[in-house]
N, C-alpha and C positions, 0 to 999 in steps of 0.2 A: 502494500500500499504505500502513497505516497500520500505527506503530512497537509493536513489545509488548514493554512497559517493561520485563520483566522476564525476555526470553529474548535470547541471544544467541547467534549461528550464525556458524561458521568455514568457509572455503571455500578449496581450493586445488587444484591437480594433487595428482594423486598421486606422480609422479614428474617432478623437474626436472632435464635431464643438459644441462650446456653446457661448454665448450673447444673447442681444436681438433680436429678428425675427429666431434666429438660424432654425428654422421652415421650414422656407421659402428654405434652403437646401435642404431638403429631395427630391424632385424631382431628382435633382440631384445626390444626392447620390444612391438612387433606382436604375436608370435609367439604369446603365450598367448591372441589372441581370434580363432585360426582358421585357413583356410590361405588364405582369400581376401581381403586388405586391399583397401580400395577407394584410391587415391591420386589427390586432386585437387590441379591446380599450377596454377601461372602457365605458358602455353606458352613462356616464356623461359627459366623456369628448367625445364623438361623439354629443351628444347635445348643447356640448358647443362649438367646432373647428371642429365640422369633416366634413360640408358645405367648410371649409379653407384646410382640408389637402384632401377631393378631389381635389379641385381646384389646389392646388400645384400639386400632382399629374399629375392628367390632362393636367397642362401646358407642365410637362414635356415630353409629351407623351405616357404616360402611362394610362390605364386602370384599376384601382383598385378591390379589392377584398374585401371588409368590412366586418368585424364578430365584433359582440359586445359580449366581454368575463365577464362573471358573477360567482361568486362562487369558490370553491377551489380549486387549482391548482392540478387533480389527474390524473391517467392514463385514466379512462373512460372518462374525462373531456376531454383531450385532443384528445381524439379518435373520441369523439363527432364533437369536433372543424374540424379536417381534413376532417370526414363523410360530413360534411355540406358547403364543398367547389365541393363538386358535378361533382368531376370529374376534376374540375379545375386544370391547373400545374402549381401553381406560381413558376415566378423567385428568390423569397424573401418573408420572414417574416418580417411583419412591429410591431413593440409593441410599443404602444402606451397608458401612461398613468400613473399607477402608478403600484407598484411591480407584481402586480396576472398579469395584462396585458401583463408585460415584460417577466412574467416566463413564460406565457403560448405561446406566441410568439415562444420563445425560444424551447419549448417542441413540438411545431409544426413543429419549422422546425428539429428539431432532427430529428422526426419521420418520415420525408420526404423527408430529406436530403438536404437540402437548409440553405442559410444563411442568416442572422438575421438582421435589424436594429433596437434600439431602440431608444425609444423618452421619454423620463420621461419627466413627466409632475410635478410632488414634487420632493425634494431631499433628499428622507427621509431613502435613504442606496446609499449603493453601486452597485446595483443587474445591472444598466444600463451596467456596461463595463465589468459585468461579464461572463465567460463562463459556472456558474453552473447554475443547474434548482431545486429550493427545490420541493420536490412532497411530498403532503400530503395525509392524508384519510379524509373522507367527516366531521371526526370529529376533522377536524386542529392538528392534531395528524404528525408532518413530518416522513415519514416512508423510504424515502431517497434523497441522493445531488446529481441530473444527472448530465453530462457533456459534453457541445456542442463538435465535434471535433475539433473547433476554436472557437477564440473568437468573439464577433459581428464585423458585417464588419463597422458599422459605431456608433457613439454616440451620439444622438443632442440634444443638452440641451439650450432649449429656458428658457433665464431668466426672461422674461415679465411673462412667464406661472411660473416660479418658485415663482417670486414676489408677484403673487396673490392666490397662495396656501396657505391654514391656515399654520402658523407661528409653530404649532405642526411640522409638517412633517420638516420643515428644523432642528427644533429643536434634532429632534429624530435621522435624518442626522447626527449631529455634536456628537450624543450619539456612533452612530454604527462607526465613524469614528476615535474617538479619542484613541477609543482601538487599533488601527492598529499597533503602533509603540510599544507599550507593546507584545502584542502578536508576532509580528515579531521579535522584540528583546530576545524573551524569544527563541521562536525557533531557534533563529541563535547562542543565548548561549549554547545550548542543543544540540540535536539530531533531532529536528522538522522539519516534511517535508510541502510543499505547494501541494494544489489541485492538483499539478502534477506530485506528488509522489515524489519529488526530492529537495536536499536540496534547503534553502531560498538563494536570491543574495543578494549582497553589493547593488544592486541597488534599491531594495527593501528597505532595511532598510534605504535606504537616502531617498526616497519617502515617507517613511511612516514618518520620522522625522518631516520632512516639513511639513505634512499634518498637523503633532500635533501642530506645531510652527502656523500654520497657522492657526488653528482654535483657536488657543490661544489666537494671535493677533486681529480674525476679527470676530470672530464667532458673541459674543455681539453684535455689530455694525452689522452684516449681518441681526440678527434677528429683532433690530428696524426696518431695513429697509423694511423686508417681514412685519412688520405689519403697515408699511406706504405705501405699497405694490409699493415701489420704487427698482429700479435696481441703484445698487450701487458699485463702486468699489471694497468695501465691499463685499457684498453678489454675486458677481464675485469669488472672491477669495476664499470665503467658499464654494462652490458649486465645484468651482475644486477640492478644497480638501474634501469633502463630496462625489463628484460619482467621478472620477477621479485619483487621489492620495490616494484617501482609497482603491479603487477595483485594482490598483497595487501594492498597500502594504500588500493587504492580498493574491493575488492568488500568486504572488512572492515571499511572506514572508513567510505567513501559518497563522492560527490562534492558538488561545490558551484557558487559560480558561474563560474571559470575554467572550466567545462565546458560547463557553461549557456550562455555566449557562443556557442559551436562555434553555437547553433542561427540565430543573426541574421547569424554571420561565412559559413556555408554559403550564403547567399544575398546577398550583400552583392557591390558590383562587383568586379570584379578580386579584391578579397580571397576570393571562394570559391575561388580556385586553389591557395591555400596549404595547407600540407599542413596535417591535423589537429593534431599537435603543434606547428605554428607558431602556430595558433590558441590553442591552449593556452597556451605561453607567454605571450601578449599577453595572454589571457584572466585567467593569473594576477595579472598586472600590474593590471589591472581592480579583480578581486575583493580585493587589497591596498588599493587605492583607497575602495575602498565600504567597507571594515572600519576605516576611518580610520586607517589607518597614518601611519608620521610619514613625511616628505621623504626624510630620510635612511634609512631602513629600504627604500625604493621603490630609490632611488638606488643600494643596493648591488647587488640583484636587478639592474638596468638595468645596471651595468656588469661586471657576470658577465655579461650579455648580448651586451654589447659585446665582450667579451674571444673569444666565443665565435661571432662573427656570425651571434647569433640577433634576427628582425627584434621590435622592441619599439614599433612604432608602427603605423598602417595604413597608411599611405604603404610602411613595411615588407613588409606583407601583401602589397601590392600596390594599396591603395586610395589612389592619388593624391587629395586637395585633397579629401580627406571633406567633404561639407556637410553642416549642422544636420542636415535631413531625410533624411541616411542614416545617420546615428548616432542620431537617433531612430526608425529604421526597425531598426536591430540592437538598440536596447535592448526593443523592443516584441517582436521575434520571438525573445529572450534570456527573454521574460519566458514565453513559452509551454513551458521546460524545466522539467521532473518535479524534475530537483534543485535549482532554485534554492531550494525549500523548505527545502533543509540547511543555509542560511548564517544562523548562528547572528544575526546583526542584520538583521532581513528590508526587501529593499528592495524600491522599485517601479518603472518603467521611467524615471523622472524622475530618482530616483538611481542609477540604470546612465550615465544621460547623463552626468551630475554627473560620476561617475568617470571615464567614458571621456575627457573633456574635460580633466580632472586629468591625467592619464596623457599624452592628446598634449600636454599644454600642457610638463609635464616634459620629456620626451622629445627 
């Protein structure tokens, strides 16, 4: 897309509900969309809370159609999910679980032209608030990022569920969210554009900055809360930052080099097995190096990473003893990402290699 220099567009979910037992609000959120919602969820989630989900919806007078989703988010998988409805015409798609189930619900909603409600059971990224759908092939290679016509109708985040999920997921959510301030700032300072194809909003810059400050203040305590499986004010603040603020920040402020580097990391030896948010956290350090930030500035963030056990090297992502050729491959694959054009200071593959080498050397 090319930016319209005069136009600004804001996007975000119609309703955001967060807190202990927020799941109980699902029936009320889904009721305006007809009697037959389709629920798309991880099989693990259905085993764990499937009966509760159906009871909540039935108590609101609804007759849910429930489908488990496994595997990659591919176009054939979405078509198969649609075919499994056997002629039922749902009024809303409800995605419950991790990112794949949420994206599957979004993909189904887009294909049949209905609204979507997202219910994340982990806080590993900001996809619940986003209108984006990451589409892959069967080999987990991203082939496109599709867009819903409108943002999710509702996002329901039950922090009791988040608190009982593995702590690594929240740590990844922090990694995905902490970059948004710097990516949005770079888009705003340069000629970057948002997923809407327009220039960043000042609102997004403000929200992304609040996201960063919230994570720095409460992130470590929130991770400790999840290790105790306890809902605390720090967890509530951090979840709001990783799910809501982060999503609003990137959709209305834009992405940049930190996310572009994931194009290389998902193909890199062993590092490809790390979680998206871990990729982004490392990518932020590389972005800061590419922007010529001072060593002291970068070390401050590295120290924060150390305090929350966030990977800050390729070895930490699983890629031990990365060779010069492998680093060059990461840089080359990164150059294919559309977000790269949003960086205020243009870079080429050689500059990315230099930035990676600087971070690896510092760490």
